[in-house]
C-alpha positions in Angstrom: 0.0 0.0 0.0 3.0 2.3 0.2 4.6 4.2 3.0 2.8 6.4 5.4 4.3 9.5 3.6 3.1 8.2 0.2 -0.5 7.6 1.6 -0.6 11.1 3.2 0.6 12.6 -0.1 -2.0 10.7 -2.1 -4.7 11.7 0.4 -3.7 15.4 0.2 -3.7 15.3 -3.6 -7.2 13.7 -3.7 -8.5 16.2 -1.1 -7.1 19.1 -3.2 -8.7 17.7 -6.4 -12.0 17.3 -4.7 -12.1 20.8 -3.2 -11.4 22.4 -6.6 -13.9 20.5 -8.6 -17.4 21.6 -9.6 -20.4 19.4 -9.2 -21.1 16.6 -11.7 -24.5 15.2 -12.4 -27.2 14.7 -15.0 -29.7 17.1 -16.3 -31.6 18.7 -19.2 -33.6 21.8 -19.7 -35.3 22.8 -22.9 -38.2 24.5 -24.6 -38.6 27.8 -26.3 -37.2 31.3 -25.6 -38.0 34.7 -27.0 -35.5 37.4 -26.3 -36.2 40.4 -28.5 -33.1 41.5 -30.3 -31.2 38.3 -29.4 -32.8 34.9 -30.0 -36.2 33.3 -30.7 -37.0 29.6 -31.0 -36.1 26.3 -29.5 -33.5 26.2 -26.7 -31.5 23.5 -24.9 -29.4 24.3 -21.9 -27.4 21.0 -21.9 -26.0 21.6 -18.4 -22.5 20.4 -17.5 -22.0 21.6 -13.9 -24.2 21.5 -10.9 -23.8 23.6 -7.7 -25.6 23.7 -4.4 -25.0 25.9 -1.4 -26.7 25.3 2.0 -27.1 27.8 4.9 -29.4 26.8 7.7 -32.6 25.7 5.9 -31.9 27.7 2.8 -30.7 25.8 -0.3 -29.4 27.5 -3.4 -29.1 25.4 -6.5 -27.4 26.3 -9.8 -27.5 24.1 -12.9 -25.6 25.6 -15.8 -23.7 25.1 -19.0 -20.0 25.5 -18.2 -18.3 26.5 -15.0 -17.8 30.2 -15.7 -19.5 32.9 -13.6 -23.2 33.4 -14.0 -22.8 36.6 -16.0 -21.1 34.7 -18.7 -23.1 31.5 -18.6 -26.6 30.1 -19.3 -28.2 28.3 -16.3 -31.0 27.7 -14.0 -31.1 29.0 -10.4 -33.4 27.5 -7.8 -33.7 28.9 -4.3 -35.5 26.7 -1.7 -36.5 28.7 1.3 -36.8 25.7 3.7 -35.3 22.5 2.3 -36.1 20.6 5.5 -39.8 21.4 5.1 -39.7 20.3 1.5 -37.8 17.1 2.5 -40.2 16.2 5.3 -43.6 17.2 3.7 -43.3 17.8 0.0 -41.1 15.2 -1.7 -42.7 13.8 -4.9 -45.2 16.6 -5.0 -45.6 19.3 -7.7 -44.7 22.6 -6.1 -45.9 25.8 -7.7 -43.1 28.2 -8.6 -45.2 31.3 -9.0 -44.3 34.2 -6.7 -46.1 33.9 -3.4 -46.5 30.2 -3.4 -45.7 28.0 -0.4 -43.5 26.3 0.3 -41.4 29.1 -1.3 -39.3 27.9 -4.2 -37.9 30.7 -6.4 -36.8 29.6 -9.9 -35.1 31.8 -12.5 -33.2 31.2 -15.7 -30.2 33.3 -16.9 -29.2 33.4 -20.5 -26.0 35.4 -20.4 -24.0 33.2 -22.8 -26.8 33.0 -25.4 -27.5 36.7 -25.1 -24.4 38.4 -23.6 -24.8 41.8 -22.0 -23.5 44.6 -24.2 -23.4 48.4 -23.9 -27.0 48.7 -25.1 -28.3 45.3 -23.9 -29.0 44.3 -20.4 -28.2 40.8 -19.0 -31.0 38.3 -19.4 -32.3 36.9 -16.1 -36.0 35.8 -16.1 -37.9 34.8 -13.0 -40.5 32.0 -13.1 -44.1 33.1 -13.0 -45.9 29.8 -13.4 -45.2 26.0 -13.7 -44.0 23.5 -11.2 -41.0 21.7 -9.7 -41.1 18.3 -8.1 -38.2 17.2 -5.9 -37.6 13.5 -5.6 -34.6 14.1 -3.4 -33.3 17.2 -1.7 -30.3 18.0 0.6 -31.5 19.4 4.0 -28.8 19.6 6.6 -31.4 20.0 9.4 -33.4 16.9 8.4 -30.5 14.6 7.5 -27.1 15.9 6.4 -26.0 12.4 5.2 -28.6 12.3 2.4 -26.9 14.4 -0.2 -28.8 13.7 -3.4 -30.6 16.6 -5.1 -33.1 15.6 -7.9 -36.0 17.5 -9.4 -38.2 17.8 -12.4 -39.5 21.1 -13.8 -42.7 21.1 -15.8 -44.0 23.9 -18.1 -42.2 26.6 -16.2 -42.8 30.1 -17.8 -40.2 32.7 -17.2 -40.9 36.4 -17.9 -39.0 39.7 -17.7 -41.3 41.9 -15.7 -40.0 45.0 -17.5 -40.8 43.9 -21.1 -43.1 41.2 -22.6 -40.6 40.5 -25.4 -38.4 38.5 -23.1 -39.7 35.2 -22.0 -39.1 31.4 -21.9 -41.1 28.3 -21.5 -38.9 25.4 -20.3 -39.1 21.9 -18.8 -36.4 19.5 -17.7 -34.7 17.8 -14.8 -31.5 17.6 -12.8 -29.9 15.0 -10.5 -26.6 15.4 -8.6 -25.0 15.0 -5.2 -24.4 17.9 -2.8 -20.7 18.1 -2.1 -19.3 20.1 0.8 -16.0 21.9 0.2 -14.4 24.8 -1.4 -15.9 26.0 -4.7 -13.8 26.0 -7.9 -11.5 29.0 -8.3 -12.5 31.4 -11.1 -9.0 32.8 -11.6 -5.7 31.2 -12.5 
């Protein structure tokens, strides 16, 4: 098995690699988008990285294409106000994502790679106004910190820009990944 020094070196290397990696998982998100002056038609996110941050009962999930910062990527952001409540009482149930619904699950899509911000164009971030999300698994430290799987399906979610009706999306999809504790990937060399 090697010397104690070799085992410590290997353990240190594996720890370093794990702390610098981004989340891996499976997912898809697709439908149609209409962003006036940028793009209209069918859209597929094809996510490649999956992030989750937990603080108390709050769970923030990001599913996106590429590991760049949000302002340069396309992705889906999900904010679960009380992940323990969802885990205990709402697994395998369709949860409304419209503003004001309970339990509160805010969902938005950002299209900053597809429609990059320019001098005369603002970033594209659209909040959900209707549709549903169904969690089949969710990380909730207060309920059980050893169950780390996060899996959900989004159905007919409509996203709209409240400032202009010419910016909207209608998307459905799913994601499934494991919550990993540790340092996030560095965004600089």
